[in-house]
MARTORDO-520052 format. One line per 8 residues: number of its first residue (from 1); their letters; for each residue x, y, z of C-alpha. Coordinates in pm, 1 decimal. Layout:
BEGIN
NUM> a> X:Y:Z | ...
This chain:
BEGIN
1> mqillsda> 6559.0:-973.1:3540.7 | 6584.9:-1012.0:3155.5 | 6364.9:-1164.2:2893.5 | 6544.6:-1265.5:2574.8 | 6355.2:-1397.5:2272.7 | 6556.5:-1595.0:2028.0 | 6505.5:-1780.3:1709.6 | 6624.6:-2089.8:1866.1
9> iftngtly> 6726.5:-2254.3:2208.5 | 6954.3:-2561.6:2187.9 | 7035.3:-2734.6:2496.9 | 7060.5:-3091.4:2634.6 | 7022.2:-3238.0:2276.9 | 6669.4:-3046.8:2210.3 | 6626.9:-2766.4:1974.5 | 6338.0:-2508.6:2082.3
17> rnhgivid> 6247.2:-2287.7:1790.2 | 6118.7:-1949.5:1877.5 | 6167.7:-1979.8:2230.7 | 6283.8:-1720.9:2483.9 | 6426.9:-1715.1:2851.6 | 6395.6:-1522.1:3172.0 | 6690.2:-1495.2:3365.3 | 6849.2:-1331.8:3656.4
25> ktvlevsp> 7153.0:-1500.3:3819.1 | 6969.0:-1836.5:3716.1 | 6751.6:-1922.4:3452.9 | 6376.0:-1878.7:3566.9 | 6180.7:-1989.8:3270.9 | 6192.8:-2124.0:2910.6 | 5886.9:-2049.1:2733.5 | 5761.1:-1969.2:2357.2
33> nddlrsry> 5828.9:-1623.5:2249.0 | 5490.5:-1536.8:2206.1 | 5372.2:-1650.4:2554.7 | 5662.3:-1436.2:2693.3 | 5542.2:-1125.9:2482.0 | 5183.5:-1149.0:2584.6 | 5314.0:-1128.3:2964.8 | 5616.0:-903.0:2935.7
41> geqcielg> 5565.7:-660.2:2652.7 | 5830.6:-409.8:2615.6 | 6044.2:-583.6:2870.3 | 6144.9:-838.7:2615.6 | 6435.6:-809.6:2425.1 | 6425.2:-952.5:2061.1 | 6712.3:-1087.9:1940.8 | 6591.0:-1137.9:1584.4
49> egsvllpg> 6645.7:-1378.8:1280.1 | 6913.1:-1629.6:1326.8 | 6957.1:-1586.8:1697.7 | 7069.6:-1899.6:1887.9 | 7086.3:-1935.5:2277.6 | 7335.9:-2189.7:2378.2 | 7440.6:-2297.3:2729.3 | 7828.5:-2151.7:2793.8
57> linahvhl> 8089.7:-2397.0:2707.4 | 8287.6:-2571.8:3012.5 | 8652.6:-2655.8:2909.0 | 8694.8:-2952.2:3137.0 | 9093.6:-2962.3:3100.7 | 9335.7:-2672.7:3025.8 | 9701.6:-2606.4:3153.9 | 9770.0:-2234.4:3127.8
65> efsanrss> 10125.6:-2198.2:3263.7 | 10240.3:-2294.4:2948.7 | 10037.1:-2039.7:2748.4 | 10360.3:-1864.5:2620.6 | 10439.9:-2132.7:2374.1 | 10379.0:-2096.6:2000.2 | 10645.5:-2282.1:1811.8 | 10906.6:-2399.8:2088.3
73> ltygefmp> 10789.8:-2738.4:2138.4 | 10830.0:-3092.3:1900.9 | 10510.3:-3254.0:1791.1 | 10444.8:-3589.8:1644.5 | 10547.8:-3822.0:1904.5 | 10479.8:-3824.6:2308.0 | 10854.9:-3835.5:2412.9 | 11013.1:-3591.5:2182.2
81> wlssvias> 10725.9:-3370.9:2298.3 | 10816.0:-3438.0:2666.6 | 11178.6:-3379.5:2617.9 | 11123.4:-3058.2:2419.2 | 10899.4:-2938.8:2731.8 | 11159.1:-3017.4:2967.3 | 11408.4:-2840.9:2788.9 | 11189.6:-2521.5:2722.5
89> rdelinec> 11022.3:-2567.5:3045.4 | 11190.3:-2274.2:3253.2 | 11164.4:-2025.1:2953.9 | 10826.6:-2056.0:2874.8 | 10710.0:-2034.3:3253.3 | 10914.9:-1749.7:3264.9 | 10774.5:-1592.1:2967.2 | 10400.1:-1661.2:3074.2
97> ddgcttra> 10352.2:-1385.7:3351.3 | 9988.7:-1283.2:3487.8 | 9914.3:-1093.5:3144.2 | 10012.4:-1388.6:2933.8 | 9778.4:-1618.3:3134.6 | 9500.4:-1362.6:3129.0 | 9519.1:-1349.6:2739.6 | 9469.8:-1729.6:2755.0
105> idmmlsng> 9162.5:-1691.1:2964.5 | 9040.0:-1424.5:2742.6 | 9085.7:-1610.3:2437.6 | 8848.5:-1889.8:2610.9 | 8594.1:-1637.9:2711.5 | 8592.1:-1514.4:2351.0 | 8535.9:-1879.5:2219.1 | 8241.4:-1899.2:2438.7
113> itafaavs> 8381.8:-2081.7:2734.5 | 8212.2:-1959.6:3046.8 | 8393.8:-2227.0:3281.0 | 8721.2:-2407.8:3284.0 | 8911.5:-2630.9:3478.1 | 9276.0:-2547.6:3496.1 | 9536.0:-2781.8:3602.5 | 9807.7:-2610.4:3779.7
121> sygfdlep> 10171.6:-2729.6:3837.0 | 10333.8:-2451.2:3988.8 | 10031.2:-2202.4:4132.2 | 10185.9:-1925.8:3896.5 | 9818.2:-1903.3:3733.7 | 9650.3:-1899.3:4057.2 | 9574.1:-1505.5:4079.7 | 9453.2:-1470.4:3699.7
129> cfkapqkv> 9241.1:-1788.1:3745.2 | 9074.3:-1622.8:4073.3 | 8996.5:-1309.2:3896.3 | 8877.0:-1438.3:3583.3 | 8515.6:-1381.3:3484.2 | 8448.4:-1755.0:3426.9 | 8367.3:-2028.6:3669.4 | 8679.1:-2203.1:3753.8
137> vffnelig> 8768.2:-2550.2:3897.7 | 9131.5:-2509.6:3999.5 | 9330.7:-2803.8:3988.1 | 9642.7:-2816.5:4225.4 | 9859.7:-3066.8:4072.3 | 10070.5:-3323.8:4278.7 | 10358.7:-3490.9:4104.9 | 10666.8:-3668.8:4208.7
145> sdpimada> 10761.2:-4016.4:4205.8 | 11086.2:-4041.9:4418.5 | 11011.4:-4159.2:4761.0 | 11307.7:-3978.6:4921.3 | 11159.3:-3652.2:4800.0 | 10800.1:-3748.9:4912.2 | 10765.5:-3497.9:5218.1 | 10926.9:-3199.2:5023.6
153> lygnfqer> 10702.0:-3272.8:4749.4 | 10378.6:-3295.9:4934.6 | 10460.1:-2985.1:5126.6 | 10505.3:-2785.4:4818.0 | 10157.1:-2946.6:4682.8 | 9998.8:-2861.5:5013.2 | 10126.3:-2498.0:5018.3 | 9990.3:-2463.4:4668.1
161> lfasqemk> 9658.1:-2606.3:4764.8 | 9602.9:-2441.0:5086.8 | 9689.8:-2093.3:4872.5 | 9392.3:-2162.7:4655.2 | 9159.5:-2262.7:4934.7 | 9221.9:-1907.5:5117.1 | 9095.0:-1748.1:4784.9 | 8721.3:-1713.9:4813.7
169> rdgfypsv> 8469.9:-1608.8:4526.3 | 8155.4:-1764.0:4384.9 | 8253.5:-1981.0:4098.7 | 8610.2:-2050.0:4213.4 | 8673.8:-2415.0:4334.5 | 9011.3:-2525.2:4472.6 | 9066.6:-2877.9:4393.3 | 9336.7:-3166.0:4345.9
177> aihspysv> 9510.3:-3321.2:4034.6 | 9712.0:-3631.7:4057.3 | 9962.2:-3598.6:3754.9 | 9976.7:-3967.9:3631.7 | 10018.3:-4309.5:3735.6 | 10398.9:-4291.1:3625.3 | 10496.6:-3957.2:3789.1 | 10348.3:-3972.3:4144.7
185> hriliqka> 10425.3:-4202.2:4444.1 | 10153.0:-4430.3:4598.2 | 10193.4:-4265.5:4916.4 | 10146.0:-3907.3:4807.0 | 9843.6:-4018.4:4596.7 | 9707.5:-4192.0:4895.9 | 9751.7:-3890.2:5129.3 | 9627.8:-3644.2:4868.5
193> lkyakske> 9314.6:-3840.1:4791.8 | 9242.4:-3904.7:5152.9 | 9253.8:-3531.4:5186.7 | 9033.3:-3453.7:4881.8 | 8771.2:-3698.3:5015.0 | 8757.0:-3554.7:5355.3 | 8687.1:-3188.5:5227.3 | 8472.7:-3342.1:4911.1
201> lrvtahll> 8757.2:-3173.5:4648.9 | 8702.4:-3238.8:4300.2 | 8972.6:-3472.8:4151.6 | 9144.0:-3499.7:3792.7 | 9436.0:-3708.0:3676.1 | 9596.6:-3791.2:3342.2 | 9595.7:-4146.8:3248.3 | 9738.1:-4371.1:2989.8
209> espaerew> 9789.9:-4119.9:2735.5 | 10068.1:-4257.2:2504.8 | 10174.0:-4586.0:2398.7 | 10521.9:-4522.4:2594.6 | 10309.7:-4481.0:2917.0 | 10128.8:-4796.8:2863.8 | 10475.2:-5015.2:2793.1 | 10621.7:-4862.2:3086.9
217> ldsnsgaf> 10345.6:-4913.3:3327.5 | 10301.1:-5278.4:3219.7 | 10643.9:-5400.9:3182.2 | 10919.0:-5097.1:3287.2 | 11032.7:-5089.4:2946.0 | 11006.4:-4878.7:2605.4 | 11057.6:-4512.6:2531.2 | 11004.4:-4424.3:2878.6
225> qpffqnfl> 11270.0:-4639.3:3050.3 | 11583.2:-4429.9:2938.7 | 11360.3:-4110.5:3026.6 | 11322.7:-4226.1:3410.1 | 11700.5:-4392.1:3430.6 | 11857.4:-4086.8:3325.8 | 11641.7:-3808.9:3481.5 | 11519.1:-3988.0:3778.9
233> kqtqaant> 11736.6:-4297.0:3833.5 | 11405.4:-4511.2:3824.6 | 11398.6:-4845.8:3678.5 | 11049.8:-4941.9:3778.5 | 10715.3:-4768.5:3734.7 | 10582.4:-4597.1:4048.9 | 10248.1:-4786.8:4007.3 | 10070.4:-5040.1:3779.4
241> vkefltyf> 9756.5:-4937.9:3643.5 | 9534.9:-5167.9:3814.7 | 9691.9:-5039.6:4169.5 | 9667.3:-4663.9:4056.5 | 9285.6:-4698.1:3984.9 | 9223.0:-4860.3:4299.1 | 9352.9:-4580.8:4484.8 | 9067.8:-4363.8:4344.6
249> ngvptlft> 8788.3:-4574.9:4486.3 | 8507.1:-4366.4:4639.8 | 8649.0:-4058.3:4504.6 | 8479.1:-3989.7:4133.0 | 8766.4:-3852.0:3928.7 | 8796.0:-3709.3:3558.6 | 9081.4:-3907.9:3387.3 | 9208.3:-3734.1:3102.6
257> haiqandd> 9305.6:-3914.4:2790.2 | 9286.6:-4294.2:2872.7 | 9355.9:-4361.5:2481.6 | 9554.4:-4675.1:2610.0 | 9320.7:-4813.5:2854.6 | 9192.1:-5160.5:2798.0 | 8842.8:-5334.1:2886.7 | 8925.8:-5434.1:3229.3
265> elsaikag> 9048.6:-5077.9:3294.1 | 8747.9:-4920.8:3136.4 | 8524.3:-5120.4:3351.3 | 8722.5:-5009.7:3649.2 | 8682.6:-4665.1:3546.1 | 8297.5:-4745.8:3502.0 | 8261.0:-4927.7:3847.7 | 8441.9:-4600.9:4017.2
273> ghsiihcp> 8192.1:-4354.2:3879.3 | 8458.7:-4162.2:3659.0 | 8459.5:-3966.5:3386.4 | 8696.5:-3941.2:3089.0 | 8828.2:-3606.8:2929.2 | 8875.7:-3642.4:2559.3 | 9165.9:-3385.3:2398.5 | 9163.5:-3463.1:2033.2
281> isnrllgn> 9374.3:-3208.3:1879.9 | 9622.7:-3273.8:2173.4 | 9635.0:-3646.5:2119.8 | 9656.2:-3585.1:1737.0 | 9959.6:-3339.2:1787.8 | 10162.0:-3570.0:2024.8 | 10090.1:-3906.5:1842.1 | 9899.2:-4066.1:2111.1
289> gvldlqcl> 9630.9:-4217.6:1894.9 | 9239.3:-4176.6:1891.2 | 9009.0:-4231.2:2184.4 | 8754.5:-4496.3:2112.1 | 8433.7:-4339.2:2175.4 | 8214.7:-4621.8:2082.8 | 8418.9:-4846.1:2363.7 | 8341.7:-4568.1:2619.3
297> dahsipwl> 7976.9:-4583.3:2520.4 | 7993.1:-4990.7:2545.7 | 8126.4:-4923.4:2918.9 | 7848.8:-4631.4:2970.7 | 8143.5:-4422.7:3062.6 | 8056.0:-4048.3:3047.0 | 8310.7:-3837.8:2845.1 | 8389.8:-3475.0:2828.0
305> cgtdglss> 8600.6:-3257.5:2572.4 | 8881.6:-3014.4:2667.0 | 9143.0:-2835.4:2491.4 | 9465.6:-2927.1:2698.1 | 9703.2:-2620.8:2682.9 | 9879.4:-2430.5:2448.2 | 10173.9:-2662.9:2515.7 | 9992.8:-2913.1:2293.8
313> nytldlfe> 9730.0:-2708.5:2117.6 | 9731.8:-2419.3:1865.2 | 9407.0:-2259.1:2042.7 | 9188.7:-2282.1:2360.8 | 8883.6:-2314.6:2147.7 | 8614.3:-2588.2:2229.3 | 8432.1:-2529.9:1871.8 | 8766.0:-2615.0:1706.2
321> emkaalfm> 8791.2:-2924.6:1943.7 | 8464.0:-3044.3:1830.0 | 8549.0:-2984.3:1481.9 | 8858.2:-3200.7:1516.3 | 8660.6:-3496.3:1680.8 | 8376.4:-3481.6:1417.0 | 8661.3:-3576.6:1154.1 | 8850.3:-3790.5:1381.8
329> hpndnlls> 8601.6:-4026.6:1438.7 | 8458.4:-4120.4:1092.3 | 8285.2:-4456.8:1232.1 | 8033.8:-4268.0:1462.9 | 7718.0:-4147.8:1311.9 | 7787.2:-3794.4:1233.8 | 7473.3:-3609.7:1388.5 | 7460.8:-3841.3:1686.2
337> lahrlwes> 7834.7:-3736.6:1733.3 | 7766.8:-3391.9:1700.8 | 7494.9:-3399.3:1957.3 | 7736.8:-3609.6:2202.3 | 8013.9:-3349.5:2158.2 | 7770.9:-3055.7:2255.3 | 7680.7:-3262.6:2574.7 | 8054.7:-3314.0:2648.3
345> vtsnaaea> 8123.9:-2941.4:2651.2 | 7790.6:-2815.5:2849.0 | 7563.6:-3070.1:3060.2 | 7815.9:-3362.5:3059.0 | 8101.2:-3140.8:3193.9 | 7880.0:-2949.3:3440.8 | 7804.0:-3246.4:3595.8 | 8133.3:-3414.4:3615.1
353> lrlncgti> 8280.4:-3094.1:3758.2 | 7987.7:-3047.6:3993.6 | 7878.6:-2702.6:3823.4 | 7539.0:-2584.6:3836.4 | 7548.7:-2486.5:3474.7 | 7581.3:-2634.6:3107.6 | 7195.4:-2656.1:3086.5 | 6905.5:-2388.5:2977.1
361> aptydadi> 6669.5:-2477.6:3204.9 | 6490.5:-2343.0:3549.9 | 6748.7:-2332.0:3853.8 | 7073.0:-2354.0:3671.3 | 7302.3:-2049.7:3638.4 | 7248.3:-1827.0:3349.5 | 7566.7:-1901.1:3172.4 | 7449.6:-1851.3:2812.2
369> limrvnyp> 7607.5:-1774.7:2461.4 | 7396.1:-1564.5:2222.6 | 7511.8:-1669.7:1868.6 | 7424.9:-1545.1:1523.0 | 7403.7:-1783.6:1211.7 | 7323.2:-1716.9:856.2 | 7185.3:-2027.7:741.5 | 6820.0:-2214.5:830.0
377> indqlpih> 6783.8:-2347.7:1125.8 | 6703.1:-2708.6:1132.9 | 6757.1:-3050.3:1319.7 | 7099.7:-3082.5:1188.9 | 7206.0:-2734.6:1384.2 | 7456.1:-2917.3:1609.4 | 7679.0:-3005.1:1325.6 | 7642.9:-2662.6:1137.0
385> livqphti> 7729.3:-2488.7:1488.6 | 8041.1:-2687.9:1478.8 | 8161.7:-2680.6:1108.5 | 8018.4:-2359.9:990.0 | 8177.9:-2017.4:1095.4 | 8003.9:-1871.5:1386.9 | 7951.9:-1553.9:1554.8 | 7925.6:-1501.2:1935.3
393> esvyiqge> 7748.6:-1206.3:1990.5 | 7728.5:-1182.0:2360.5 | 7809.4:-1418.9:2669.9 | 7647.3:-1432.8:2988.1 | 7771.4:-1570.4:3333.3 | 7536.8:-1588.6:3619.7 | 7291.5:-1339.7:3420.6 | 7567.3:-1081.7:3375.5
401> kik> 7670.2:-973.9:3025.5 | 8030.8:-1028.0:3021.0 | 8118.2:-970.1:2643.1
């Protein structure tokens, strides 16, 4: 058991001044410092002036298999980027061995990320993710729109999923990812979701990321048309958006991006009990537009924040992601948006990913950051934590000091 006394605790939108915590594997108590001193005396660890306790951050969407990328890919528009990914895919994957993946995981840990959701296309990142100190939701991704190849594609997906399910440790959760409505045949989607539902596995999917995807799914035309004709000999989208969303009925899903979703589709997302993951830096680098957060709020859709992977980002840092979002959404009230962003990488992310963390309160896992700030702590702390330089002094996961 440890008793940590801090200058402030910030969790779930509330700032507690001169409060501390009692932890073992979970949080046992949150109380004023004086109260804890009177009961525990010399057992208390005084963190001192400028110390802030925060929930560990949760990265709701990351791809690790392309972590070798630095400047190999083309940014600015989605289709040139996708073409560059295909051209560089083998080289980048071969360059990212277990050491490369582990360095990306360590980058997240150093940036205060105590849990992450990894979308794995090939299974090459399974071992490093299993050995990671963080909680990991390991999304095995299903992709393939060619019905002739359906059995082989599903067999490969099953092999990767079953391999992850054989890996057993506390905090590692094998899960299912459906790549997107344009890239997965309906038969494969329905089989995978039936299995996920029967085993109560977590589910995620990319959805309506780019204008090119929107046009292809709506009218079988646009920038995706030559891509599918040349690479896959397809002249028609694998699904419509409406059809795609119906497959997820009864399976709460984390949909990533959804920038191009219309009101009817957002209504369906809300009705299905789904969430949306916002990746602002990736969206900007790939020229996909800006997610309308006010529209999500109007539909009462919970949203989270993720970094995406190093194929469409320059770092795996949720502080940087939140900072980008603060400036990317100029019509949102600044302080309110800062609060929402903190929830998007803590409590909201934990709820969507079904993790017992993201909140500093009794019974929640003691996944906690100790930060040090050199400015006055006041009600604008959510903004300052994002935009001011910061120091993460310690990282705890389930009460164990990891960093």
